[in-house]
C-alpha positions in Angstrom: 0.0 0.1 -0.3 2.1 2.2 0.9 6.1 2.4 -0.5 9.8 3.4 1.3 9.6 6.5 1.3 8.2 7.6 4.3 11.0 8.2 6.6 12.5 10.3 3.5 9.1 12.7 3.1 9.4 12.5 6.8 11.5 16.2 7.5 9.8 17.7 5.1 7.3 17.5 6.8 8.2 17.7 10.1 10.1 21.6 8.1 6.7 22.8 6.3 5.1 21.9 9.9 7.3 24.8 11.5 7.4 27.4 8.8 3.2 26.2 9.8 3.7 27.2 12.9 5.5 30.2 12.7 4.0 31.8 10.5 0.4 30.9 12.9 2.7 33.0 15.5 3.7 36.2 13.4 -0.1 36.7 11.8 -1.4 36.1 15.9 0.9 38.8 17.2 1.0 40.9 13.8 -3.4 41.5 14.5 -5.4 42.6 17.0 -7.3 45.7 18.2 -4.5 48.1 16.8 -3.3 47.6 13.4 -0.2 47.2 12.7 2.5 46.3 9.4 4.9 43.1 10.0 7.5 45.5 9.5 6.4 46.9 13.0 6.1 42.8 14.6 9.2 42.8 12.9 10.9 45.6 14.7 9.4 45.4 17.7 10.5 41.3 18.0 14.1 43.0 17.1 14.4 45.7 20.3 14.3 48.7 17.8 11.4 50.7 16.4 8.0 52.4 17.8 7.9 51.8 22.1 3.8 51.9 21.7 4.5 49.5 18.9 7.4 47.6 21.5 4.4 47.2 23.7 2.2 45.7 22.3 3.9 43.6 20.7 6.4 41.9 23.6 4.2 43.2 26.6 0.1 42.2 25.1 0.9 40.4 22.2 3.5 37.3 23.1 2.8 36.5 25.9 -0.6 35.1 24.4 1.4 33.8 21.3 3.7 31.3 23.8 1.7 31.0 26.7 
C-alpha cells in the first residue's frame, strides 16, 4: 500500500509544519485591535522601532502566543 519513502518525507513534513507554526505565531502577534504591519512587529521583536508597537507586541501579544 505504501512505499518505503515515508522516512524520507518526514523531514519535509516537519519543516513544513515548523514554517506553518512560525507563520501562525507571526499572524497572532500581528493582528489585534491596534493594527500593526509585519515590519512593525519584526522591529518590535528586534527591540527597535516605535515604543508603542514594542509595548503592544512584547508586553501584550507575544505572551499570549507563547503561553
